[in-house]
N, C-alpha and C positions, 0 to 999 in steps of 0.2 A: 086733230087737224087733218083735213083731207088734202092729199098731195095731188097735183095735176101736172100735166106736161104741156107747157106753152111753147110756142115758137119764139116769141119775143117778149121780154120784160123791159119796159122803158121807164127809167128812173128820171126824176127831176127834183132839183132842190126845192123848187117852188111850183105851185100850180101855175101853169101856162108855159113853163120852160120847154116841156116836151112838144107842145103844139107849135111854139115859135120856131123851133129848130128842126123838128122831125115830124111835123104834122102831115106833110105830104107822103113821107115814107110809110107812116102808120096807116093812113087812109088807103094807100095802095095795097098794103099787106092784107088789110081787112077784106078788100074786094077780091083778093086772091084766095081768100078762105083761110088765112093763117090765124092762129090764136094769139091774141095780144092782150097784155095787161099793163096798166100804167100805175106806177108807184110814186106818189109825191112824198118827199122826205118831210117837208114842213107844210104848214097852212099859209105861209106867206104873211103871217100876222104883223110883221114889222113894216110892211109895204106902206108907202105914203098915202095910197088911195085904196079905198075899199076896206074890208075887214076879213077876218078868218072865216066868218059865217058866209059872207057874200062870196068869197072866193071858192068856198066849198060848193056852193050852188052853181057857180059859173063853171067849175071844173067838171061837175056832173053833166052839165049841158054840153060842154065841149066834147066830152067823151062820147056822148050820144051822137053828136054830129059826125065824129070820126068813125062811128060804128063800133067803138070799144065798149064791151060789156063789163069788164072788170077793171075797177080803179079803186085803189086804197090809199090811205094816208098814214104814215108812220108817226105823225105828231112829234117829230123832233123839233127843238126850239129854233125858230127862224133867226138867223144871224148868229146863233150861239152854239149850234151843234158842232161837235168835233169828231174827228176820226179816232174815237176812243173805243174801249172794249164794249161799253153798253150799246153805242150806236152801231158798231160793227155787227154785233150779235143780232140786233134787230133786222139788219139787212140780210144777214146769213139765213135767218128764219124764213124770210120771204123768198129768197132764192131757192131754198130747199123745198118750200111748199109748191112753188109754181114751176120749178125745174125747167127753166128756159133754155133753148138752144143758143139764143143770142141775147145779149144785154145791151141796151142803149143807155148812155150815161151823159152827165153834164160835160161841158167843155173843160179841157185840161187846164186852161188858164183863161180868165175872163175878168171883165170889169167888176162884177159882183163877187166878193170873196166866197160866198156860199157855193158858187158854181165850181170853182176849183176844189173846194173842200168836198163837195158832193161827188165829184169825179173820183177823187182819191178814196173816199169812203166806199163807194160801190166797187171800185177796182179791187181794193184789198178784200172786201167781203166776198167777192166772186172767187178769190183764191181760197179764202178760209172755208167757204162752204163745201169745198172738196176735201177737207181734212177730216179723217175719221175721228181724231181726238179733239176736234173742236166741237164741244158739246153745248147745246143750247137748253137742254132740258125739256124740249117740246116733243110730244108724241103724236103719231098719226092716228087715224080713226081706229086702228087695230091695237093701239096701245104700244106700238113699236116706235123707238126713237126715230125722228125724221132722218131719212137716209141722206148721205152726202151727195152733193151735186155740184159740178163745175160746168159753166157754160162753155160752148165752143169758142166764143169770142166776145170781147167787150168793145163796142164802138162808141167813141165819144163824139157827140154832135157838136157842131160849131155854132157859137152864140154871138155875143156882141163883138168880140174882137175878130178881125180877119185872120184866119189861120189857113195853112196849106192842108187841103184834104187829102187823105190817103185813098178814100173811096168816095165816089159821088153816086148817089142814087137818082135815077131818072124819075122825076115826079110830074112829068108833062101830063096835063089833063087833070091833075089833082090840086092845082093851085087854088081853085075856088073853094073846095071843101076845106082846105087848110086855112084859108083866110076866114071862112065862116066860123071855124073852131076857135080861131084867135079872137074874133070879134064877140064870141060868147062871153069873154071877160070884159064886160061893159064897164066895170069899175076901173080897168087898167088902161084901156086903149081908146083912141079917138073913134067916134062914130058920129056920122051926120045926124043920126036919129036920137042921139043921147048926149046932150051937152051939159056936163056938170062942172064946168070950169069955174063957176061962181062959188062952189062949195068944196071942191077938191083941188089940192095943189097940183100944179103942172110938174111933170116928171120927164126924164129923157125919153120915155116910151109912150107918153100920152098925146103926142102931136100927130097930125096927119102925115107929116114928113117921115115919121118912124115907120109907118105902114108902107110908104113908098120905098123906103130903104129895104124892108124885108122882101118886097117883090123884086127889087133890083138885085139883091144878093142872090136870090134863087135863080134869076136869069144869068147872072155872072158865073155862078157855080156850075150851071149846066152847060154853058156855051163851049168851053174847051172840050167837052165830051160829046158834043153834037146833040145835046138835049135842049128842049125849049126851056126847061127849068130843072134844077137839081138841088139836092141837099147833101152837104158834105159831112164826112165823119173821119176822125183820126183813130189810129190803132196803135196801142203801146206794145203789143206782142204780135209777131208775125202770124198771119193766118195761112195755113198750108193748103195747097191745091194738088190734085192728082196730075194735072197737066197745065202748062203755061197757057194753053188755049182756053182753059176755064175762066181766064181773066177777061176774055173778050165779051 
């Protein structure tokens, strides 16, 4: 298994989680030349609309729109994965392979139970990945056990529930590419050019009002910081800086 050094590893419990809450942040990082990988924990196979196969195709299209070249799926069971040894070790392997500086993860608490579970799973795995005695049995291309790695920080993006952000990223100018990536999930979200209301059940995210909500939230998140649009993140562990001026 070849190891790599990525700037950001973005986890989502389901395909589209990352795009909905951190799509602008990721699009901006790509333009800045940063290395990004997206890891979907499940295929969203329990979703009321679409299917695992359709969502896999949509997630590939969304990644291309964002400019992300590396996207993988851990195939954990949608709705039923737990923060247990098996799932933790799967995430540990990915962290040790991609060796990210920063990890993005699901919301700490949210309407969908998988989001909170995904947040805890990734947070714990980020710690375990740095423990020498936490062995996964995987070897790199040289036949050496994958080296330990712990990211500098884990940031939890904000999803359905309104939560107070610790950090807001300016995504001004990246709103359109974020929305294009979201609309790549044609099975999940409303589109004027794709109306399947006669064959698919309505859900809380399939209405045009939900898309307006997303735009409004980005506007509201950015406003206190003086940004046209922003995406918010929470931090469970303090992030150190050399100077208080680094926070400006």
